[in-house]
C-alpha positions as CSV (number, residue, x, y, z in Angstrom):
1,M,170.3,218.1,-1.8
2,R,167.6,218.4,-3.7
3,I,165.1,215.2,-3.5
4,V,161.5,214.9,-5.2
5,L,159.4,212.2,-3.8
6,T,156.6,211.1,-6.4
7,R,153.5,209.1,-6.2
8,R,151.2,208.0,-9.6
9,E,148.3,207.5,-7.2
10,P,146.1,210.7,-4.9
11,L,148.5,211.3,-1.4
12,D,144.4,211.6,0.0
13,S,144.6,208.2,2.0
14,P,146.1,206.9,4.8
15,D,147.5,203.9,3.0
16,G,151.2,202.5,3.1
17,V,152.8,204.5,0.2
18,S,151.4,207.8,1.9
19,I,152.4,207.2,5.2
20,F,155.9,206.4,3.8
21,I,156.2,209.4,1.4
22,V,155.2,211.3,4.4
23,A,157.2,209.9,6.6
24,L,160.5,209.8,4.2
25,A,159.9,213.4,3.4
26,Q,159.5,214.4,7.1
27,A,162.8,212.8,7.8
28,L,164.7,214.8,4.3
29,L,163.6,217.8,5.8
30,E,164.3,217.4,9.3
31,L,168.2,216.2,7.7
32,G,168.3,219.2,6.2
33,H,167.7,218.7,2.3
34,Q,165.4,220.8,0.3
35,V,162.2,218.1,-0.6
36,Q,159.5,218.5,-3.2
37,I,156.4,216.2,-3.3
38,V,154.8,215.4,-6.5
39,V,151.7,213.1,-6.8
40,G,148.9,212.5,-9.5
41,A,146.2,214.2,-7.1
42,F,145.7,215.8,-4.0
43,E,143.1,216.9,-1.7
44,S,144.5,219.3,1.0
45,A,142.1,219.2,3.3
46,K,141.8,215.3,3.6
47,F,145.3,214.7,3.2
48,Q,145.3,216.8,6.6
49,R,142.8,214.6,8.5
50,L,143.9,211.3,7.2
51,L,146.9,211.4,7.4
52,S,147.8,214.3,9.7
53,P,151.5,215.0,9.3
54,R,153.8,216.6,12.1
55,L,155.4,219.1,9.7
56,E,153.8,221.1,6.4
57,L,154.9,219.4,3.6
58,P,155.9,220.8,-0.3
59,I,153.4,218.9,-2.2
60,I,152.5,219.6,-6.0
61,G,149.1,218.1,-6.8
62,L,148.7,217.4,-10.5
63,S,144.9,217.1,-10.1
64,R,142.4,217.7,-7.5
65,S,140.5,214.4,-8.5
66,P,142.5,211.1,-9.8
67,L,143.6,210.7,-13.3
68,T,143.4,207.9,-16.1
69,G,143.9,207.6,-19.1
70,P,145.3,209.9,-21.8
71,A,144.5,212.9,-18.8
72,S,147.1,211.1,-16.5
73,V,150.0,210.5,-19.4
74,A,149.3,214.4,-20.2
75,A,149.6,215.1,-16.3
76,W,152.7,213.2,-16.1
77,L,154.6,214.8,-19.1
78,R,153.9,218.1,-17.4
79,A,155.5,217.1,-14.3
80,I,158.5,216.6,-16.3
81,G,159.2,220.4,-16.8
82,I,157.6,221.0,-12.8
83,I,160.4,218.2,-11.6
84,N,163.6,219.3,-13.8
85,R,162.9,222.8,-12.6
86,F,163.3,221.8,-9.2
87,R,167.1,220.5,-10.7
88,P,167.0,217.2,-8.3
89,D,170.1,215.6,-7.4
90,L,167.6,212.7,-6.3
91,V,164.3,211.3,-7.6
92,I,162.7,208.4,-5.6
93,H,159.3,207.2,-7.4
94,S,156.7,205.2,-5.6
95,E,155.1,203.2,-8.1
96,T,155.8,203.6,-12.1
97,V,156.4,207.0,-13.2
98,P,159.0,206.4,-16.6
99,L,160.0,210.0,-16.9
100,P,163.0,211.1,-18.6
101,L,164.3,213.4,-15.5
102,R,167.9,214.5,-14.1
103,G,169.1,213.5,-10.7
104,T,169.8,209.5,-9.3
105,I,166.5,208.1,-10.3
106,V,165.2,205.1,-7.8
107,Q,162.6,203.4,-8.2
108,V,160.8,202.0,-5.2
109,V,158.6,198.7,-5.4
110,H,155.6,198.6,-2.5
111,D,154.0,195.6,-4.2
112,L,153.8,193.6,-7.2
113,E,150.1,193.5,-8.0
114,R,149.0,190.4,-10.8
115,R,147.3,191.9,-13.3
116,K,145.5,189.9,-16.1
117,G,143.8,190.1,-18.9
118,A,145.1,191.4,-22.6
119,L,147.3,194.2,-20.9
120,A,148.4,192.4,-18.7
121,A,151.9,191.8,-21.0
122,V,151.9,194.8,-22.1
123,R,152.1,196.6,-18.2
124,R,154.7,194.0,-17.4
125,A,156.7,195.0,-20.2
126,I,156.5,199.0,-19.2
127,R,157.2,198.2,-15.7
128,R,160.1,196.0,-16.8
129,A,161.4,199.1,-19.2
130,S,160.6,201.5,-16.9
131,M,162.7,199.8,-13.9
132,R,165.8,199.1,-16.2
133,R,165.1,203.2,-17.3
134,C,166.5,203.8,-13.5
135,H,169.6,204.2,-11.7
136,Y,168.3,201.8,-8.6
137,V,165.2,199.4,-8.4
138,V,164.5,198.7,-4.8
139,A,162.4,195.9,-2.8
140,S,160.4,196.7,0.7
141,T,160.8,193.6,1.7
142,T,162.6,190.4,1.5
143,E,159.8,188.3,-0.6
144,L,159.5,191.7,-2.9
145,Q,163.2,191.8,-3.6
146,E,162.8,187.8,-4.2
147,E,159.9,188.3,-6.7
148,L,161.4,191.0,-8.7
149,V,164.4,188.9,-9.6
150,R,161.8,186.6,-11.0
151,D,159.2,188.8,-12.2
152,L,161.6,191.8,-14.2
153,G,164.3,188.8,-15.3
154,L,166.7,191.3,-13.9
155,P,170.4,189.9,-11.3
156,S,169.5,189.9,-7.4
157,D,172.2,192.4,-7.0
158,Q,170.3,194.7,-8.9
159,I,167.5,194.6,-6.8
160,L,168.2,196.5,-3.3
161,K,166.2,196.2,-0.1
162,I,164.8,199.1,1.8
163,P,162.4,199.0,4.2
164,K,159.3,200.9,4.3
165,C,159.6,203.9,7.3
166,I,157.3,205.6,9.8
167,D,157.8,208.9,11.9
168,R,159.0,207.2,14.7
169,Q,158.5,210.8,16.6
170,S,154.4,210.8,16.0
171,Y,153.7,207.0,18.2
172,A,154.0,206.7,22.0
173,S,154.7,202.9,23.3
174,R,153.1,202.9,26.2
175,G,153.6,199.8,28.9
176,L,151.1,197.7,30.1
177,A,149.4,199.9,32.9
178,E,147.8,202.4,30.3
179,R,146.9,199.8,27.7
180,E,143.1,198.9,27.4
181,R,141.9,195.2,27.3
182,A,140.7,195.9,23.6
183,I,141.9,194.7,19.8
184,L,142.7,196.8,16.8
185,H,141.8,196.0,13.2
186,A,143.5,198.9,10.8
187,G,141.9,198.9,7.7
188,T,139.0,196.9,5.8
189,S,139.9,196.5,2.1
190,P,139.4,193.1,1.2
191,Y,143.0,191.6,1.3
192,K,142.9,193.1,4.7
193,V,140.2,190.0,6.0
194,P,138.7,192.5,8.6
195,E,135.5,189.5,8.8
196,A,138.5,187.1,9.9
197,T,139.1,189.6,13.0
198,I,135.5,189.8,13.5
199,R,134.6,185.9,13.4
200,A,137.8,185.6,15.6
201,F,136.5,188.2,18.6
202,G,133.0,186.1,18.3
203,A,135.1,183.1,19.0
204,L,136.8,184.6,22.0
205,N,133.5,185.8,23.3
206,D,135.0,188.2,26.0
207,P,132.5,191.2,27.2
208,S,135.6,192.5,28.4
209,V,137.2,193.0,25.6
210,R,136.6,195.5,22.8
211,L,137.3,195.5,19.1
212,Y,138.0,198.7,17.1
213,L,138.3,198.4,13.3
214,T,139.0,201.4,11.1
215,G,138.3,202.2,7.9
216,D,135.3,202.2,5.3
217,I,132.7,200.6,7.0
218,T,131.7,197.9,4.4
219,R,128.8,195.6,3.6
220,P,131.1,192.8,4.7
221,V,132.0,194.4,8.0
222,T,128.3,195.1,9.4
223,K,127.4,191.7,8.3
224,A,130.2,189.9,10.3
225,V,129.4,192.5,13.3
226,D,125.7,191.7,13.2
227,A,126.2,187.5,13.3
228,L,128.4,188.2,16.8
229,P,126.9,186.9,19.5
230,E,124.2,189.6,20.8
231,A,126.6,190.0,24.2
232,I,129.5,190.9,22.7
233,R,127.9,193.0,19.2
234,G,128.0,195.9,21.4
235,H,131.7,195.9,22.0
236,V,132.7,196.6,18.1
237,V,133.8,199.7,17.5
238,L,133.6,201.3,14.1
239,L,135.5,204.3,13.4
240,G,135.6,204.7,9.8
241,M,138.2,206.9,8.1
242,A,139.5,207.8,11.0
243,E,141.8,210.8,11.4
244,G,145.6,210.0,11.0
245,A,146.4,210.8,14.7
246,R,143.4,208.8,16.2
247,V,144.9,205.7,14.3
248,R,148.6,206.1,15.9
249,E,146.6,207.0,19.5
250,L,144.4,203.8,19.1
251,H,147.7,201.8,18.2
252,S,149.6,202.8,21.3
253,R,146.2,202.1,23.7
254,V,144.9,198.6,22.3
255,R,146.6,195.6,23.8
256,V,146.9,193.4,20.4
257,A,146.6,194.4,17.3
258,A,145.0,191.8,14.7
259,F,146.5,191.6,11.1
260,P,144.7,188.3,8.9
261,T,145.9,189.8,5.9
262,R,146.0,187.9,2.4
263,Y,148.6,189.0,0.2
264,T,149.9,187.5,-2.9
265,V,153.6,188.4,-2.3
266,P,153.8,189.9,1.1
267,V,154.6,193.5,1.7
268,A,155.8,196.1,3.9
269,S,152.4,197.2,5.6
270,A,152.0,200.5,7.5
271,T,149.8,199.4,9.6
272,V,151.8,197.1,10.9
273,M,155.1,199.4,11.2
274,E,152.7,201.6,13.2
275,A,152.0,198.2,15.8
276,I,155.7,197.8,16.1
277,A,156.6,201.5,16.6
278,T,153.9,201.7,19.3
279,G,155.4,198.2,21.5
280,T,151.9,196.8,20.3
281,P,151.9,193.0,20.2
282,I,150.8,191.6,16.8
283,V,148.4,188.6,15.6
284,G,148.7,188.5,12.0
285,S,148.7,185.7,9.4
286,S,151.5,183.8,7.9
287,R,151.2,186.4,4.7
288,L,152.8,189.1,6.5
289,S,156.5,190.1,6.0
290,R,158.6,188.1,7.7
291,D,160.5,191.5,7.9
292,L,157.8,192.3,9.9
293,L,156.5,190.0,12.3
294,A,158.4,186.5,13.5
295,D,156.1,184.4,15.3
296,G,157.5,184.7,19.7
297,V,159.5,187.8,19.3
298,N,156.7,190.7,18.6
299,G,153.8,188.6,18.0
300,A,152.1,185.2,17.0
301,V,151.7,184.1,13.6
302,V,148.4,182.3,12.3
303,E,146.1,181.1,10.2
304,P,143.4,183.5,9.8
305,Q,140.4,180.8,10.9
306,A,138.5,182.1,13.9
307,E,138.9,179.7,16.8
308,A,143.1,179.7,16.0
309,M,142.8,183.7,16.0
310,A,141.0,183.6,19.0
311,A,143.4,181.5,20.7
312,A,146.2,183.7,20.2
313,L,145.1,186.9,20.8
314,K,143.4,185.4,24.2
315,A,147.1,184.6,25.2
316,V,148.1,187.9,24.1
317,L,145.0,189.8,26.2
318,D,145.2,187.5,29.5
319,D,148.9,186.9,29.9
320,D,151.2,189.7,31.2
321,D,154.4,188.5,30.8
322,L,153.7,187.2,27.0
323,W,152.6,190.8,26.3
324,S,155.3,192.3,28.0
325,R,158.0,190.2,25.6
326,L,156.5,190.8,22.2
327,S,155.9,194.3,23.4
328,A,160.0,194.1,24.1
329,G,160.3,192.5,20.6
330,A,158.4,194.9,18.6
331,G,160.7,197.9,20.7
332,Q,164.2,196.0,19.4
333,W,162.8,196.0,15.4
334,V,161.4,199.8,15.5
335,G,164.8,201.0,14.6
336,R,165.3,199.5,11.2
337,F,162.1,201.3,9.9
338,D,163.1,204.4,11.3
339,A,162.4,207.6,9.0
340,Q,165.9,208.9,9.3
341,R,167.5,205.7,9.1
342,V,165.5,204.8,5.8
343,A,166.4,208.1,4.6
344,K,170.0,208.2,4.9
345,Q,170.2,204.8,3.3
346,Y,168.6,206.5,0.0
347,L,170.7,209.5,0.4
348,E,173.6,206.8,0.1
349,L,172.1,205.5,-3.3
350,A,172.6,209.2,-4.9
351,D,175.9,209.5,-3.2
352,L,176.7,206.1,-4.4
353,Y,175.9,206.9,-8.1
354,G,177.2,210.8,-8.4
355,H,181.1,209.5,-7.1
356,G,180.5,206.9,-10.0
357,R,179.4,209.3,-12.6
């Protein structure tokens, strides 16, 4: 089968959509299919460093830098010819790309950003029109599926749910003896609330514990670190935009991962799935999707206040039996995010549509 994966945004940052596209493309290639990735912008060196794919992937970037306005429209109109010459049987869009293409068209919704202002209604209308041009609309979490029914006004049976995926072969799940007394917070975007983890680390106030943070070193992050007690300030390691392989290694080496994440609609965070893939217990907010975090199963659900988070982190750091139980819970969940398993669900959509024609 010939399959095209698209993304309107650049494919050069380790966000959830990029990790999903890379994992899915690798799985489809290993299942014997022909794959082409078409993205708005692509910078090969940056992509290789931050995503560190296991296989060489066929990627077409419509530009070297992000496109907006008329230039973006022109580029995607040009992409119609590029994609149709590939003669795809299946096209999987990540984000809205309302192109008239051949094959089975699947629109994957990774998040549902609430837009405001004069153009909000126009953007919603475009999204609804685009969704209705597709053969299938897929939500990556239960919460997104529920919200899309309300937002798009479509019957619930027209919104499918298929989880995001990760390349399980790229992750190691180490036992407790190989774990460092350390916490990982991956990502410093505002919605990831890194300051909450730093404040919780301060409330924990344990010099035997280290805190790793990946992502751009922002002013709120440095300000929060500077406010820590001097005895533990030096135990915070700011790694910046680390290589993909380095982030995966950290997930497998720390004892706990912190996610005080703040979503309007819970999405399938790839960094949370990375923690699950490495058997690392999670301390996360109630705004994480219930598809990824269940209290007492693979982690602890706590609100992102310093004392509450610190108590939950301390429990996972100090209680070996609790750690082992939560790590085993993660191991039981990881199969649902396996890239080949998810890839087969998308392939079934193409087969279903093809049989119905």
